[in-house]
PATOR-894788 format. One record per atom (N, C-alpha, C, O, CB): residue in one letter; y negated, z, x. Coordinates in steps of 0.001 Angstrom, whole numbers, plus 500000, padded with zeros to 6 digits. Each point is the difference from the previous one (the first is absolute). Glycine has a CB too. Layout:
BEGIN
AYZX...
***
This chain:
BEGIN
M563932681743466421M499587500958498891M501000499722498519M500834499103499885M496386500867501276S502490500874497984S500960500152498854S499693498696499425S498990499296499984S501107503325499549G501491497238499839G500217498739499097G500075500538498351G500431499311499076G501071499314503075R498118502378497762R499957500381498596R498686499735499245R498880500126500494R502736501555500171Q498679497914498001Q499123499626499010Q499034501284499784Q500261501167499707Q501516497089499196L496875500997501384L498929500789499740L499624500052498351L499874498944499380L499347500452503153V500616501877496827V499768500143498860V498365500267499664V499448500948500558V503090499762499412W496925498676499371W498155500619499709W500006500519498383W500405499340499044W498043498473502721R501093503303498210R500099500402498931R498621500318499443R499241500969500017R503008499661500576T497752497865498794T498844499556499342T499094500691498552T498918499815499443T502462498240501714N500017502961498661N498944500969498768N499456501049500346N499469500719499153N501718498818499276L498824500818503013L498928501476500204L498868499842499088L499515498913499685L500854501465502909R499122501103496881R499036500201499265R498845500825500738R498801499875499749R502870499878498369A498956501223502958A499289501020500068A499730499956501985A500757499463500809A500437501997496351N497696499178503098N499565499687501305N500185501165500919N499496501078499684N498917497323499379L502360501460502200L500595501380500771L498388500277500867L499614499318500950L503780500015499546I495946501681498964I498759500262500392I500034501233500434I499917500901499166I499110497671499490L501157501885503356L500263501325500537L498706500147500970L500007500986500736L502839498989499095W496213499277500234W498961500143500955W498564499220499521W500079498882499490W501937501312502383P497319500140498227P499321501312500395P500211501237499322P499733501066500555P498753497554500063E502155501297497765E500351501107499491E501345499518499030E499928498822499651E497430502348500586V503546499387499405V500832499719499767V499479499743498098V499149500717499475V502403500512503113A499123497714496718A499636499838498753A500444501073499098A501013500651500257A498959497091500239P499171502509498248P500066500806499364P501795499944499528P500923500767500274P496108499129499247N502919498948499741N501703500174499434N500902500167501177N501111500499499822N498641497880498117I499862501243503250I501133500138500894I500036501421500455I501112500415500324I498774497193500418A499072503242499346A499755501256500217A501028500758498823A500941500752500251A496379498755500826A502198500057497581A501050500868499041A501143499975500045A500552501067499733A498292498800499060L502060498919501562L501140500012500021L500494500847501236L501065500615499955L498819497272498713A499268502117502469A500530500545501457A499967501371499463A500746500765500611A498271497571501477Q500414502112497071Q499581501690499745Q501183499936498772Q500014501101499451Q496706499482501146S503885498858499031S501152500367498863S501469499689500645S500932499354499521S497390499927498317D501537501579503746D501339499247500454D500926501420499367D499578501151500104D499657496972502643G502348501435496466G500844501185499209G499643499963499104G500701500618499199G499694500717501960E498413498027498268E500105499915498414E500913499291499408E500673499256500714E497354500981499298P502216499805498638P500698499090499300P499218498445499869P498883499861499502P502154502390499254Y499705496752501738Y499460498544499514Y499585499584498442Y500382499039499330Y501156500402502573D497510501671497755D499602499761498580D498711499146499892D498897500535500113D502171501687499265E499077496440500403E498945499172499780E498658500468499457E498906499596500395E502885499049499382E498405502177499353E498872500378498589E499185501097501060E498853500169500413E502897499722496610A499362500625503109A499367501727501154A499149499350501189A498803500127500257A503784501723499663L498463497374500757L498959499143501410L499213499528499482L499148499965500888L502120499314500604L498104500081497294L499170499249499883L498878500797499741L498965499431500347L502459498865499108D498376503017499972D499206500933499811D499202500144501525D498847499660500268D502776501442497643K499398499516502975K499645500140501219K499198499211501008K499241500373500893K502436500561498474I498814497542500126I498764499128500746I498760499744499621I499014499610500626I502498499477499935S498787501362497609S498581500060499276S499128501060500995S499075499846500798S501944499746496412S499608501324502413S499164501197500507S499558500043501594S499311500902500477S501993500358497643F499121497805502493F499705499633501628F498753499221499867F499243500210500949F503278499575500046G496944499236497975G499083499287500117G500632498395499771G499280499022500202G499430502966501338G502424497906498106G500516498646500115G499397498824499183G500077498788500198G501870502459500296G497404499492498490G499035498986499300G500677498800499135G501212500179499883G497219500331502127K501235498672497550K500353499095499265K501536499323500477K500887499567499265K496405500206500255E502684500279501448E501626499544500597E501130500778499552E501110499507499798E497921499853502270A500616502149497739A500874500898499635A499903499906498365A499492500989499472A500280500520502842S500496497810497126S499851499688498212S500868500228499429S500005500610498931S498913497907501071D502045501036500591D501436499834499401D501111500396500997D499619499933501169D499527498139497394T501859502240501302T501479500182500868T500260499010500975T500859500281500836T500185500639497275R498362497915501963R500383499303500705R499312500079501106R500485499346500923R500312499607497512S498123501688501823S499472500826501235S500760500630500967S499968499744501204S498572500600497448V502398500789500596V500916500444500679V500963499570500534V500488500511501007V498857500500498078R501197497757500215R501159499166500592R499530499093501062R500813499570500818R500368500475497041N497398499580502207N499656498986500840N499434500787501373N499844499466501099N499635498743496769T500239503273501775T499680501069501113T501435500001500763T500145499566501143T497937502114497419F502814498795500752F501163500750500740F500551498743500930F500378500113501166F500382501856496729E499190496501501134E500643498756500743E499212499844501442E500644499957501048E499957498695496523I498213501281502410I499316499765501228I500248501284501076I499931499776501209I498232498720497352M502112502785500958M500069500738501060M501860500284500460M500270500457501111M496926500655497993A503644498628500128A501378499482500280A499995498814501010A500630499904501053A500049500817496596L498658498604501909L500097498349500938L499509500530501557L500376499528501073L498649498360496620S500090503154502103S499614500585501509S500669500912500855S499863500141501215S498378499567497891G502475500873500131G501310500988500595G499485501356499714G500366500933500714G500537497580501397L498027501736496605L499389501051500052L500722501074498843L500010501230500036L497790497323500952A502672500718498193A500526500809498983A501146499455499328A500237498793500052A497657502033499697M502900500056499566M501522499256499253M499853501012498354M499372500992499631M502874498548503315R498809499426496410R500525500779498971R501450500476500025R500950499222500085R497411499611498778E501730502280501071E501327500705500144E500485500845499361E499281500939499658E500392498694501862G501798500335498069G500068501147498767G500468499868498759G499364499149499379G499030501419501514S502631500032498375S500277499602498257S499403501466499317S500428501127500246S502297497107499915P496530501523499218P498735499126499527P499041499969501699P500002500814500924P499883500255495724P499548497909503212P499614499648501669P498587500918499891P499428500558499063P501660496428501557R498641502878500850R498876501162500426R499379498808501152R500713499151500535R500681503945499133L497033497076500580L499420499368500698L499891500788501114L499545501131499830L499563497629498544R501318500777503117R500001500683500912R499363499293501449R500495498906500272R501441502233498267L497350499218502107L499392499551501149L501142499661501125L500873500853500156L496954500578499182T502205497776501192T500890499656501252T499465501255501276T498965500664500040T501191496155499248G500710503155501406G499189500874501325G499023499545500795G499382500701500801G502419500119499439H497997497788499535H498926499422500417H499037500244499071H498843500263500327H502284498217500865G499198501466497815G498961500031498776G499329501437500335G498868500119500470G502606498367497461S499199502343501827S499766501571500337S499037500002501171S498901500520499805S503521500339499464S497827498667501831S499057500255501368S498988499413499783S498945500631500073S502514499491501512L498527498396498055L498803499307499681L499194500511499274L498891500074500528L502059498388499727F499138502127498259F499090500510499461F499566501424500122F498987500518499529F501650497778499351S500278502224501811S499405501526500257S498575499898501064S499157500895500051S503661500284499758F497108497238501201F499335499854501006F498863499299499300F498848500305500310F502997499754501515L498399498974497204L498711499438499038L499377500610499144L498801499726499963L502049498722500147L499606502480498987L499925500588498815L499212501540500425L500627500760500738L501753497763498137P496346501851500664P499676501366500398P501159501012499431P500727499914499010P496615499465500980G502528501679501104G500589501199499388G499181501165500002G498800499962499728G503214499215500894E498754502102499751E499647501173499581E498746500213501501E498895500542499980E503916500413498283A497830498463502758A499387500050501755A498847498700499696A499135499914500872A503616500829501091G497155498275496927G499108498798500324G500993499031500124G501189500152499720G496871500909501471R501287497726499331R500352498467499727R500180499937501889R499070500006500807R499155498805496275F503147501135503197F500175499659501610F499507498825500329F499335500000501035F502562501122499156A498262497506499051A499824498879500349A498368499666500337A499106500599499402A503156498983499244V497552499728502044V498870499415500915V499818498789500588V500983499372500394V499099502452499955E498672497692499789E500168498691500265E500768499912501765E500627499097500554E496953500239497455G502001502054502459G500686499990501426G501374500238500261G500566499982501093G497507500684499418N502405499562498355N501705500175500072N500607499231498743N501054500376499486N498883502182501665R499441496491498444R500475498678499049R501416499562500617R501090500117499440R496280498850500040R502338500420501998R501226499339500683R501277501054499444R500803499350499332R497722499555503157L501761502216497601L500923501088500260L500921499511498786L501221499859500062L497190502306501109A500585497544497449A500991499954498541A500172498499499945A500937499535499352A498085502637499041A500210497118502187A500417498837500188A501029499511500643A500708499176499422A497562500873500273E502072500421501840E501533499895500293E501351500298499339E501165499619500116E497613500684501419Y500395500708497586Y501633500069499348Y500309499119498419Y500986499723499317Y499068503059501898V498290496978498718V500212499043498785V500842498479500382V500799499365499311V496735501792499692I501936498574502357I500539498600500571I501590500076500178I500712499000500087I496975500561501284R502671501466498663R501411500565500519R500699499687498555R500803499077499862R498540503126502171A500313498555497046A500772499699498689A499740498898499673A501054499530499572A498999502343499645L498834497079500688L500014498645499657L500571499027500786L499690498827499792L498623501783499246S502441499667501801S500237499352501469S501467499412499408S500331498840500250S498271503036501969V502034498792497180V501533499648499687V499952499558498960V500979500318499325V500098501100501694V497756497558498159V500186499762498806V499843498224500610V499162499759500869V499864502885497298L501616496544501426L500272498630500578L497998499159499676L499242499432500787L504539500462498308E496093500404499613E498668499348499351E498999500730500520E499036499270499770E501829500017498112Y498696501711502691Y499193500303500786Y499874499911501207Y498894500149500518Y501095500671498133R501013498941502003R500027499875501314R499494497911500094R499541499426500988R502846503332499545A497880496716498306A500006498323500082A498484500179499699A499297499332500758A503327499368498272I496819501910500210I498509500092499657I499440500366501396I499112499269500439I501052501545496928W500290500324503444W499124500566501360W500179498570501184W499298499754500981W501453503518498637A500271496073499925A500139498920501086A498911498739500126A499386499455500917A503089501175498717L497650499205498776L499203498952499677L498551500388500597L499315499200500636L502174500157497195W498147501914501898W498667500341500199W499316500063501347W498843499671500265W501714501393497860R500507499489502786R500119499939501412R499587498532500299R498965499812500639R502936502055499586Q498927496966499305Q500323498703500297Q498303499432499761Q499556499018500595Q503523500870498553C496138500921499895C498504499486499498C499389500588500490C498990500208499329C501127499200498936G499873501269503038G498679500209500845G499800501821499470G499048500618500477G499547496189499440N502484503996498986N499893500988499442N499045500119498810N499709501088499504N501054499526502556V498722498106497467V498875500027498879V501260499427499079V501116499918500514V495915499555500623L502729500099497364L500542499496498860L499264500499499021L499814501178499695L502247498567501107T497411498994498585T499220500163498723T501171499939498470T501030499328499938T496531499291501611N501898502259497393N500571499439498864N501057498703499853N501229500056499963N496657500974499531E501390497973500445E500604498604499959E500631499768500755E501058499508499608E497692499775499637E501115500860502112E500816499719501180E501545500833500122E500898499375500564E496591500187500567L502738501473498482L500861500694499561L500865499827498884L501200500256499900L497462500743501133N500225498341497826N501121499771498579N500552498720500091N501035499700499405N497680501626498884R500453497648502651R500899498791500521R500968499823500953R500841499101499992R497560500280499426G501429501814501715G500746500194500957G501308500622499430G501020499680500611G496977500449500933M502120500539497601M501104500723499490M500928498902499464M501196499964500288M497449502207499152A500740496928499758A500591498982499100A500862499412501040A501172499896499638A496911499622498557R501677500097502916R500570499438501112R501417500942500508R501068499519500379R496296499460500246L502302502435499261L500995500641500684L501223500406499130L499942500699498988L498253500031502519D502829498768498998D501389500061499305D500659500711501045D501058500496499614D499041497330498933V499688502339502380V500671501006501283V499234500216501021V498952499358500065V503045499910499625V498243501420501062V499251500951501023V499657498649500862V498860499954500462V502527502840499571A499532496044500242A500102499249501021A498661499030499509A499360499513500933A503553500788499760S496663499414498045S499323499058499968S498592500462500064S499073499204499849S502686499601499080V498017502724501338V498428500192500641V499398499176500830V498830499758499708V501604502156500200P500204497317501515P498914499414500556P499484498495499194P499014499300500231P501928502009502104E499895498568496886E499527498565499389E498916500316499206E498912499436500120E503266499429499761A498105502198499139A499160500604499202A498046500190500807A498907499517499707A503998501836499192A497542499494502043A498771500127500739A499287498786500743A498835499861500373A502142502306499823S500043497076499879S499308498733500804S499378499397498750S498958499401500263S502812500013501905S498572500573496545S499457499227499004S498827500403499571S499294499237499340S502632500249500098I497584502098500950I498958500551499434I498999500068501254I498879500499499899I502496500801498128R499111498170503128R498994500197501143R499462498564499571R498790499820499865R502375501895502349K499680497355497594K499566498325499718K498892499988498839K498955499352500068K503637499603500483A497718501702498581A499356500061498867A498625500890500542A499001499562499429A503359500212498807R497386501107502502R499041500344500356R498894499105500652R498770500030500057R502706501680499863A499435497550500506A499233498914501045A499166499137499090A498814499670500034A503136500128501819M499034499942497328M499234499099498742M498987500334498991M499225499220499447M502674500046500713N498259502484499615N499145500324499296N500716499503498675N499381499639498999N498577500358502756D503150500024498339D500679499601498774D501103500727499467D501060499379500062D498270498696500606P500747503423498667P501268500426499844P500981499364499548P501061500029500624P497978501437499272T500829497745498807T500607499187499385T501369499631500706T501176500106499651T496592499262499430A501378499987502452A500866499445500715A501382501097500339A501092499522500304A496705498877500580I502073502489499057I501421500985499920I500925499768499132I501167500280500277I497705501313500291G500853497961498454G501138499778499134G499508500581498766G498778500076499880G503079499969501851P498942500414497253P500068500028498372P499906501784500238P500573500406501012P501308496941497769R497614503419500572R499754501706499995R501739500043499312R500708499237499343R495788501561499979L503638500680501338L500858500948499383L499477500179498426L500557499418499069L499932501818503384Y498613499458497412Y499229500266498889Y499379498896499176Y498775499917500091Y500901501966501140E501049497102497841E499257499330499830E498943499795498948E500196500657498978E501400498928502221E497332499660498813E498911500186498814E500774499792498746E500687499120499480E497223499975501827T501586502353498389T500259500085497876T498685500249499545T498919499779500547T503539501584499050K497868499218499124K498688500366499706K499403501439500113K499092500498499335K501354497682499351F500322502379502363F499844501341500491F499423499766501224F499132500755500439F502691500312498426T498561497983501723T499728499794501360T498626498705500388T500193499397501056T502748501455499159T496125498860499209T499484498920500257T498826500184500857T499551499012500582T501398500174497450T498469502026502122T498906500295501010T500479500551500975T500945500790500013T497538499431498624P500673499260502547P500244501019501174P500163501243499949P500710500535500851P498297498248499975N500320502044498073N500459501645499976N501227499964499209N500959500673500378N496652500511499642D502454498205499074D501675500143499519D501169499630501200D501159500412499953D497987498741497466Q500424500182503410Q501144499580501344Q499739501327500512Q501029500657500158Q498859496515500638R499086503383499494R499958501106500812R500936501321499660R500706500749500674R496984498278499677K501947500869498240K500806501349499102K501500499581499884K500687500767499325K497150499914498968A502782498247502242A501363499402499584A500807500447501403A501028500664500132A498122496997498105I499849501620502902I500617500476501317I500056501087500373I501048500408500500I498485498096500049N499358502312499327N499818501529500767N501160500868499831N500391500550501029N497179499482498542P503024500191499411P501092500594500279P501110499835501193P500499500901500673P498851499112497159L500873498707502231L500771499604500982L499539500212501674L500706500413500920L499933498018497047F497865501116502067F499304500386500879F499593501490500490F499831500437501138F499749497478498094L500339502614499689L499719501475500628L501382500753500179L500090501039500652L497499499174498118L503602499108500524L501042501018500019L500345499495502198L500021500756500972L501351499268495140A498767498866503825A500266499376501611A498578500624500800A499963499828501219A501502497398498043G497659503314500242G498867500501501042G500304501689500195G499390500553500915G498529497442498172G502904502732500165G500276501325499835G498625500804499390G499311500882500513G502571498862501524G498027499622496746G498840500409499240G498541500161500521G499126500777499616G502658500206499389R498187497895502158R498644500447500701R499982500849500942R498867500383500290R500288499301497989L501837500836502419L500030500642500895L499829499397501615L499551500489501036L501648500687497038F499447497414501539F499609499430501714F499672498486499705F500282499041500718F501612502572500946V497211498373496685V499727498856500019V498319499920499420V499715500701499029V503108498661500768K496320499942500707K498615499874499732K499946498790499011K500634498970500227K498546502032502118M499915499192496378M499868499287499101M498645499583499779M499179500656499360M502708500275499940E497858497734501357E498606499820499758E499212498769499370E499510499094500673E500805502301501077D499642498685497095D499804498472498791D501776499714499922D501012500661499771D496008497651501277D502748500787499173D501204499317499369D501001499633501489D501014499302500003D497400499462497485R501048501831503546R501029500262501285R500871501414499933R499590501022499449R498583497640502099R502910501221499017R500581501218500157R500854499918501129R501030499327500038R498793501187497678I499501500539503664I499994499910501156I500681501495500672I499619501167499910I498286496938499743I503204501295501010I500512501030500702I499325500636501146I499467499399500932I502291499589498296E498329502465500588E499157500719501116E500490499838501312E501207499982500241E498215501639498245E499606498248502471E500550499562501389E501030500981500361E501078499725500526E496762499233500284W501702502315498834W500802500947500895W501873500143499296W500955500647500427W496153500976500199A502774497582498343A501745499909499061A500536498919500554A501205499794499855A498339500965497688V499577498285503253V500697498798500467V501380500419500637V501075499860499417V496634498929501005G502165501653500628G500992500791500830G501243500477499548G500995499665500641G497213500912500229L501952500350497862L500339501149499137L500878498035499232L501113499599500338L496224503791499380I502004496087499605I500882498632499267I500626499420500921I501203499849499790I497352499526498576D501110500311502424D500739498966501183D501175500797500367D501071499395500052D496768499442501106Q502142502600499145Q501182500946500226Q501197499897498920Q501193500019500300Q497053501578500761A501269498300497725A500695499917498622A500416498532500038A500782499956499050A497791501909499536L501390497175501820L500411499089499821L500752499443500908L500749499064499721L497786500980499044I501366500437502372I501126499699500945I501195500880499971I501000499757500676I497319499392500693Q501565501935497798Q501247500873499954Q501271499484499074Q499804499380498955Q498460502551501424D502893498348500048D501395499602499144D499775501574499098D500124501176500341D502009497017501788L497408500999496340L499715501078499148L501351499491498695L500778499051500096L495906501459500667P503212500405498202P500781499365498587P499415498752499491P498815499676500089P501691502600499107D500447497059500260D499250498622499107D499747500734498866D501023499830499336D500233497891501379L498018502982498664L499678500523498537L499416499152499445L499290499366500781L500534502632499580I500108497525498184I499389499525499281I499309500768499376I500694500953499647I500517497662500441A497408501508499468A499094500566499460A500788500637498706A500982499338499663A497062499070501427G501703502716498164G500638500611499049G499543501651499798G499533500859500749G502377497272499799T498415501822498292T499659501943499650T501244500765499845T499835501118499512T498037498523498969S503187500069501780S501453500617499682S499582501406501009S499130499872500861S502963497534498744P498574503837500200P499798500888500773P500652499839501516P499735500784500911P500004500439496873D500989497850502324D501126499636501595D498671499214500870D499770500285501175D503464498914497593T496190500081500688T499219499146500798T498674501002500060T499602500256501136T501501497125498108A498268503134499786A499319501153500439A499920500966501228A499111500272500807A501202499361497221Q501033500793501775Q500581501310500927Q500079499168501138Q499427500446500994Q502100501236497437L499024497246501679L500129499331501216L498513499999500898L499794500537501089L502220497963497637M497095500758500477M498268499610500284M499676501598500999M499440500066501094M499582498204495841S501562502905502214S499488501244500407S500490500424501248S499361500481500936S500397500062496891D501583499200502074D500830500289501482D499649499523500733D500118500702501005D501430499540498535Y497800498417500771Y499545499401501115Y498477500632500566Y499712500480501096Y501768497365497967A497653501928499653A498700500799499922A500006501374500654A498897500526500154A500722498307497751C501307501729502442C500430501848500224C500829499805501118C500670500972500350C499528500206497114A499915497620503266A500795500177501232A499425498983501056A500575498912499979A501602501854498681P496966499342502114P499217499530500719P500856498936501051P499536498901500305P498859503309499205Q502731498220500917Q500642499192501193Q500766498747498651Q500886499185500260Q499806503324502389A498806497637496300A500564498921499195A499026498548500512A500497498875500038A500320503038497626V498008498327502635V498792498821500403V499674500719501121V499392501071500011V499484497863497759I501751500150503643I499818500259501116I498538499915500796I499927500301501191I502397499110498446
***
């Protein structure tokens, strides 16, 4: 297992939602491929897609771009910068978003999209660590469990110990037995709903925008058909990327997504 230090991005504010529908803010940027990265202009586009109050200022553009870059779907490049979809992003959104011939994605072929997303995410250490924790906890994690479990994860090799603490805490019906939260209680995270909002961006990112994860109340469950795909990714000899928004990182994620031989 990799000994590289895991870096948890605790300031994420946008949710990666790709299924059953692509979220309006993500759809807006996906359909802005090649346009100048002008946050005011992109904010207008998000608002026109029905972004609601979340699109009230340009932070929504930055937050949306961040979550798309972290999942290997988009990048900023050039001077002045332009918004670009990666090859992976372009293929995925052509499948998930309606086009002239309608929308290709239906429940029966969701797995096809999920396979590519899993490949892209699999080259990032933090996502693999969450998957390994998920698998060792019976494919189910709650917001509270992931929050406290991540606080125990400094390297991938610490996953078994963190998973053991979660299983023991379940038997005690006391999540505090796992340890402190990664997201500490503040004036913004004092209620269960606040905690959900804080942890959801990482949960949804690692869960491929709901493409291979079910969300039931506070529980997030890996779809049964996705377990084998994740297990295959976890045993591969893959790059040890740390989650980031650089064009190089997004491009490498895209390259792995588009190369089936990368994950056997």
